[in-house]
mmCIF file of the C-alpha atoms, coordinates in Angstrom:
data_MODEL
# 
_entry.id   MODEL 
# 
loop_
_atom_site.group_PDB 
_atom_site.id 
_atom_site.type_symbol 
_atom_site.label_atom_id 
_atom_site.label_alt_id 
_atom_site.label_comp_id 
_atom_site.label_asym_id 
_atom_site.label_entity_id 
_atom_site.label_seq_id 
_atom_site.pdbx_PDB_ins_code 
_atom_site.Cartn_x 
_atom_site.Cartn_y 
_atom_site.Cartn_z 
_atom_site.occupancy 
_atom_site.B_iso_or_equiv 
_atom_site.pdbx_formal_charge 
_atom_site.auth_seq_id 
_atom_site.auth_comp_id 
_atom_site.auth_asym_id 
_atom_site.auth_atom_id 
_atom_site.pdbx_PDB_model_num 
ATOM 1   C CA . MET A 1 1   ? -126.092 -43.998 -44.106 1.00 0.00 ? 1   MET A CA 1 
ATOM 2   C CA . VAL A 1 2   ? -128.555 -46.070 -42.080 1.00 0.00 ? 2   VAL A CA 1 
ATOM 3   C CA . ASP A 1 3   ? -127.537 -47.139 -38.584 1.00 0.00 ? 3   ASP A CA 1 
ATOM 4   C CA . GLU A 1 4   ? -128.995 -50.669 -38.640 1.00 0.00 ? 4   GLU A CA 1 
ATOM 5   C CA . GLY A 1 5   ? -128.707 -51.062 -34.856 1.00 0.00 ? 5   GLY A CA 1 
ATOM 6   C CA . ARG A 1 6   ? -130.804 -47.942 -34.330 1.00 0.00 ? 6   ARG A CA 1 
ATOM 7   C CA . MET A 1 7   ? -133.213 -48.832 -37.134 1.00 0.00 ? 7   MET A CA 1 
ATOM 8   C CA . PHE A 1 8   ? -133.905 -52.184 -35.464 1.00 0.00 ? 8   PHE A CA 1 
ATOM 9   C CA . HIS A 1 9   ? -135.465 -50.312 -32.532 1.00 0.00 ? 9   HIS A CA 1 
ATOM 10  C CA . VAL A 1 10  ? -137.304 -47.834 -34.775 1.00 0.00 ? 10  VAL A CA 1 
ATOM 11  C CA . ARG A 1 11  ? -138.802 -50.705 -36.819 1.00 0.00 ? 11  ARG A CA 1 
ATOM 12  C CA . ASN A 1 12  ? -139.856 -52.489 -33.624 1.00 0.00 ? 12  ASN A CA 1 
ATOM 13  C CA . ALA A 1 13  ? -141.559 -49.312 -32.434 1.00 0.00 ? 13  ALA A CA 1 
ATOM 14  C CA . PHE A 1 14  ? -143.505 -48.998 -35.708 1.00 0.00 ? 14  PHE A CA 1 
ATOM 15  C CA . HIS A 1 15  ? -144.481 -52.693 -35.631 1.00 0.00 ? 15  HIS A CA 1 
ATOM 16  C CA . THR A 1 16  ? -145.589 -52.425 -31.992 1.00 0.00 ? 16  THR A CA 1 
ATOM 17  C CA . VAL A 1 17  ? -147.842 -49.432 -32.643 1.00 0.00 ? 17  VAL A CA 1 
ATOM 18  C CA . ALA A 1 18  ? -149.132 -50.788 -35.980 1.00 0.00 ? 18  ALA A CA 1 
ATOM 19  C CA . GLY A 1 19  ? -150.054 -53.989 -34.129 1.00 0.00 ? 19  GLY A CA 1 
ATOM 20  C CA . GLY A 1 20  ? -152.160 -52.073 -31.611 1.00 0.00 ? 20  GLY A CA 1 
ATOM 21  C CA . GLY A 1 21  ? -149.493 -51.385 -28.972 1.00 0.00 ? 21  GLY A CA 1 
ATOM 22  C CA . SER A 1 22  ? -149.068 -48.000 -27.370 1.00 0.00 ? 22  SER A CA 1 
ATOM 23  C CA . VAL A 1 23  ? -146.225 -45.509 -27.404 1.00 0.00 ? 23  VAL A CA 1 
ATOM 24  C CA . LYS A 1 24  ? -145.885 -46.189 -23.669 1.00 0.00 ? 24  LYS A CA 1 
ATOM 25  C CA . ALA A 1 25  ? -145.355 -49.882 -24.475 1.00 0.00 ? 25  ALA A CA 1 
ATOM 26  C CA . VAL A 1 26  ? -142.534 -48.894 -26.842 1.00 0.00 ? 26  VAL A CA 1 
ATOM 27  C CA . VAL A 1 27  ? -140.962 -46.689 -24.145 1.00 0.00 ? 27  VAL A CA 1 
ATOM 28  C CA . ARG A 1 28  ? -141.210 -49.509 -21.605 1.00 0.00 ? 28  ARG A CA 1 
ATOM 29  C CA . ALA A 1 29  ? -139.623 -52.023 -24.025 1.00 0.00 ? 29  ALA A CA 1 
ATOM 30  C CA . LEU A 1 30  ? -136.721 -49.683 -24.827 1.00 0.00 ? 30  LEU A CA 1 
ATOM 31  C CA . ASP A 1 31  ? -136.070 -49.010 -21.139 1.00 0.00 ? 31  ASP A CA 1 
ATOM 32  C CA . GLU A 1 32  ? -136.323 -52.698 -20.191 1.00 0.00 ? 32  GLU A CA 1 
ATOM 33  C CA . SER A 1 33  ? -133.952 -53.648 -23.020 1.00 0.00 ? 33  SER A CA 1 
ATOM 34  C CA . GLY A 1 34  ? -131.384 -51.111 -21.845 1.00 0.00 ? 34  GLY A CA 1 
ATOM 35  C CA . VAL A 1 35  ? -131.371 -49.216 -25.149 1.00 0.00 ? 35  VAL A CA 1 
ATOM 36  C CA . PRO A 1 36  ? -129.533 -45.914 -24.599 1.00 0.00 ? 36  PRO A CA 1 
ATOM 37  C CA . THR A 1 37  ? -131.520 -42.726 -25.139 1.00 0.00 ? 37  THR A CA 1 
ATOM 38  C CA . PRO A 1 38  ? -130.425 -40.274 -27.869 1.00 0.00 ? 38  PRO A CA 1 
ATOM 39  C CA . GLY A 1 39  ? -129.414 -37.721 -25.226 1.00 0.00 ? 39  GLY A CA 1 
ATOM 40  C CA . LYS A 1 40  ? -128.293 -37.945 -21.643 1.00 0.00 ? 40  LYS A CA 1 
ATOM 41  C CA . ALA A 1 41  ? -131.652 -38.944 -20.195 1.00 0.00 ? 41  ALA A CA 1 
ATOM 42  C CA . LEU A 1 42  ? -131.750 -42.100 -18.112 1.00 0.00 ? 42  LEU A CA 1 
ATOM 43  C CA . THR A 1 43  ? -135.079 -43.264 -19.521 1.00 0.00 ? 43  THR A CA 1 
ATOM 44  C CA . TRP A 1 44  ? -137.000 -42.918 -22.765 1.00 0.00 ? 44  TRP A CA 1 
ATOM 45  C CA . VAL A 1 45  ? -139.917 -40.477 -23.031 1.00 0.00 ? 45  VAL A CA 1 
ATOM 46  C CA . ASP A 1 46  ? -143.103 -40.636 -25.099 1.00 0.00 ? 46  ASP A CA 1 
ATOM 47  C CA . SER A 1 47  ? -142.333 -37.436 -27.016 1.00 0.00 ? 47  SER A CA 1 
ATOM 48  C CA . THR A 1 48  ? -139.151 -38.902 -28.526 1.00 0.00 ? 48  THR A CA 1 
ATOM 49  C CA . ILE A 1 49  ? -141.050 -41.908 -29.873 1.00 0.00 ? 49  ILE A CA 1 
ATOM 50  C CA . ARG A 1 50  ? -143.865 -39.693 -31.190 1.00 0.00 ? 50  ARG A CA 1 
ATOM 51  C CA . ARG A 1 51  ? -141.260 -37.636 -33.120 1.00 0.00 ? 51  ARG A CA 1 
ATOM 52  C CA . TRP A 1 52  ? -140.225 -40.873 -34.863 1.00 0.00 ? 52  TRP A CA 1 
ATOM 53  C CA . PHE A 1 53  ? -143.779 -41.219 -36.166 1.00 0.00 ? 53  PHE A CA 1 
ATOM 54  C CA . ASP A 1 54  ? -143.790 -37.599 -37.375 1.00 0.00 ? 54  ASP A CA 1 
ATOM 55  C CA . CYS A 1 55  ? -140.376 -37.838 -39.046 1.00 0.00 ? 55  CYS A CA 1 
ATOM 56  C CA . GLU A 1 56  ? -140.254 -37.766 -42.871 1.00 0.00 ? 56  GLU A CA 1 
ATOM 57  C CA . ALA A 1 57  ? -137.142 -39.958 -42.784 1.00 0.00 ? 57  ALA A CA 1 
ATOM 58  C CA . TYR A 1 58  ? -139.211 -42.902 -41.503 1.00 0.00 ? 58  TYR A CA 1 
ATOM 59  C CA . ARG A 1 59  ? -142.250 -42.409 -43.750 1.00 0.00 ? 59  ARG A CA 1 
ATOM 60  C CA . PRO A 1 60  ? -142.331 -44.294 -47.044 1.00 0.00 ? 60  PRO A CA 1 
ATOM 61  C CA . HIS A 1 61  ? -142.248 -41.992 -50.094 1.00 0.00 ? 61  HIS A CA 1 
ATOM 62  C CA . THR A 1 62  ? -142.636 -43.264 -53.651 1.00 0.00 ? 62  THR A CA 1 
ATOM 63  C CA . TYR A 1 63  ? -140.159 -42.503 -56.395 1.00 0.00 ? 63  TYR A CA 1 
ATOM 64  C CA . SER A 1 64  ? -142.576 -39.923 -57.860 1.00 0.00 ? 64  SER A CA 1 
ATOM 65  C CA . GLU A 1 65  ? -142.873 -38.138 -54.507 1.00 0.00 ? 65  GLU A CA 1 
ATOM 66  C CA . VAL A 1 66  ? -139.090 -37.930 -54.289 1.00 0.00 ? 66  VAL A CA 1 
ATOM 67  C CA . ALA A 1 67  ? -138.856 -36.855 -57.952 1.00 0.00 ? 67  ALA A CA 1 
ATOM 68  C CA . ALA A 1 68  ? -141.209 -33.938 -57.189 1.00 0.00 ? 68  ALA A CA 1 
ATOM 69  C CA . LEU A 1 69  ? -138.466 -32.620 -54.885 1.00 0.00 ? 69  LEU A CA 1 
ATOM 70  C CA . GLU A 1 70  ? -135.884 -32.673 -57.705 1.00 0.00 ? 70  GLU A CA 1 
ATOM 71  C CA . PRO A 1 71  ? -134.927 -28.966 -57.633 1.00 0.00 ? 71  PRO A CA 1 
ATOM 72  C CA . GLY A 1 72  ? -133.773 -29.476 -54.023 1.00 0.00 ? 72  GLY A CA 1 
ATOM 73  C CA . LEU A 1 73  ? -132.015 -32.810 -54.531 1.00 0.00 ? 73  LEU A CA 1 
ATOM 74  C CA . ALA A 1 74  ? -128.290 -33.259 -55.001 1.00 0.00 ? 74  ALA A CA 1 
ATOM 75  C CA . PRO A 1 75  ? -127.339 -33.953 -58.633 1.00 0.00 ? 75  PRO A CA 1 
ATOM 76  C CA . GLY A 1 76  ? -127.634 -37.606 -59.627 1.00 0.00 ? 76  GLY A CA 1 
ATOM 77  C CA . VAL A 1 77  ? -129.825 -38.733 -56.725 1.00 0.00 ? 77  VAL A CA 1 
ATOM 78  C CA . LEU A 1 78  ? -132.840 -39.706 -58.844 1.00 0.00 ? 78  LEU A CA 1 
ATOM 79  C CA . ALA A 1 79  ? -130.701 -41.781 -61.202 1.00 0.00 ? 79  ALA A CA 1 
ATOM 80  C CA . LYS A 1 80  ? -129.672 -43.992 -58.258 1.00 0.00 ? 80  LYS A CA 1 
ATOM 81  C CA . LEU A 1 81  ? -133.219 -44.670 -57.038 1.00 0.00 ? 81  LEU A CA 1 
ATOM 82  C CA . ASP A 1 82  ? -135.308 -47.732 -57.884 1.00 0.00 ? 82  ASP A CA 1 
ATOM 83  C CA . ARG A 1 83  ? -138.755 -46.673 -59.161 1.00 0.00 ? 83  ARG A CA 1 
ATOM 84  C CA . ASP A 1 84  ? -140.406 -49.611 -57.350 1.00 0.00 ? 84  ASP A CA 1 
ATOM 85  C CA . GLU A 1 85  ? -138.981 -48.831 -53.898 1.00 0.00 ? 85  GLU A CA 1 
ATOM 86  C CA . THR A 1 86  ? -139.962 -46.334 -51.207 1.00 0.00 ? 86  THR A CA 1 
ATOM 87  C CA . TYR A 1 87  ? -137.634 -43.867 -49.533 1.00 0.00 ? 87  TYR A CA 1 
ATOM 88  C CA . GLY A 1 88  ? -137.401 -41.723 -46.420 1.00 0.00 ? 88  GLY A CA 1 
ATOM 89  C CA . ILE A 1 89  ? -136.641 -38.032 -46.785 1.00 0.00 ? 89  ILE A CA 1 
ATOM 90  C CA . PHE A 1 90  ? -134.314 -36.152 -44.475 1.00 0.00 ? 90  PHE A CA 1 
ATOM 91  C CA . TYR A 1 91  ? -134.182 -32.363 -44.699 1.00 0.00 ? 91  TYR A CA 1 
ATOM 92  C CA . TYR A 1 92  ? -131.116 -30.406 -43.636 1.00 0.00 ? 92  TYR A CA 1 
ATOM 93  C CA . ASN A 1 93  ? -131.048 -26.877 -42.230 1.00 0.00 ? 93  ASN A CA 1 
ATOM 94  C CA . GLN A 1 94  ? -134.776 -26.658 -41.594 1.00 0.00 ? 94  GLN A CA 1 
ATOM 95  C CA . LEU A 1 95  ? -136.316 -24.623 -38.835 1.00 0.00 ? 95  LEU A CA 1 
ATOM 96  C CA . ARG A 1 96  ? -138.781 -26.267 -36.491 1.00 0.00 ? 96  ARG A CA 1 
ATOM 97  C CA . THR A 1 97  ? -141.230 -23.827 -34.966 1.00 0.00 ? 97  THR A CA 1 
ATOM 98  C CA . LYS A 1 98  ? -143.425 -24.580 -31.987 1.00 0.00 ? 98  LYS A CA 1 
ATOM 99  C CA . LYS A 1 99  ? -145.584 -22.521 -29.681 1.00 0.00 ? 99  LYS A CA 1 
ATOM 100 C CA . ILE A 1 100 ? -144.619 -22.149 -26.048 1.00 0.00 ? 100 ILE A CA 1 
ATOM 101 C CA . ASN A 1 101 ? -146.951 -20.077 -23.903 1.00 0.00 ? 101 ASN A CA 1 
ATOM 102 C CA . GLY A 1 102 ? -148.502 -18.570 -27.028 1.00 0.00 ? 102 GLY A CA 1 
ATOM 103 C CA . HIS A 1 103 ? -145.175 -17.437 -28.551 1.00 0.00 ? 103 HIS A CA 1 
ATOM 104 C CA . ASN A 1 104 ? -143.386 -18.979 -31.525 1.00 0.00 ? 104 ASN A CA 1 
ATOM 105 C CA . THR A 1 105 ? -139.899 -20.247 -30.829 1.00 0.00 ? 105 THR A CA 1 
ATOM 106 C CA . ARG A 1 106 ? -137.489 -21.695 -33.359 1.00 0.00 ? 106 ARG A CA 1 
ATOM 107 C CA . LYS A 1 107 ? -134.860 -24.378 -33.148 1.00 0.00 ? 107 LYS A CA 1 
ATOM 108 C CA . VAL A 1 108 ? -132.270 -24.116 -35.935 1.00 0.00 ? 108 VAL A CA 1 
ATOM 109 C CA . ASN A 1 109 ? -130.805 -27.171 -37.696 1.00 0.00 ? 109 ASN A CA 1 
ATOM 110 C CA . ASP A 1 110 ? -133.330 -29.596 -36.295 1.00 0.00 ? 110 ASP A CA 1 
ATOM 111 C CA . ARG A 1 111 ? -132.153 -33.209 -36.023 1.00 0.00 ? 111 ARG A CA 1 
ATOM 112 C CA . THR A 1 112 ? -134.110 -36.406 -36.171 1.00 0.00 ? 112 THR A CA 1 
ATOM 113 C CA . GLU A 1 113 ? -134.048 -38.244 -32.859 1.00 0.00 ? 113 GLU A CA 1 
# 
């Protein structure tokens, strides 16, 4: 289910950057508008916005790209999709690995910010 209130801000961020604005401009606009952060932070940070741009859920995928994932899709999902539309993909129970001081660390059940 899409949270339209949240998506309004995500769309604005994409339009700002696509129009030549910076991630810092997005952060500034969110802070100035009083949009609450996803956590307990008082202000937005660049890394949260950059994760939006890296997130598969916000990238447009064609029907054929989604169909290629069929073995991992819930039954009946493809039948509900319009072949002319694009879709975001959200993966559950994935591990995100990143290097900290040369060592791999893992975060289980990664969430999209």
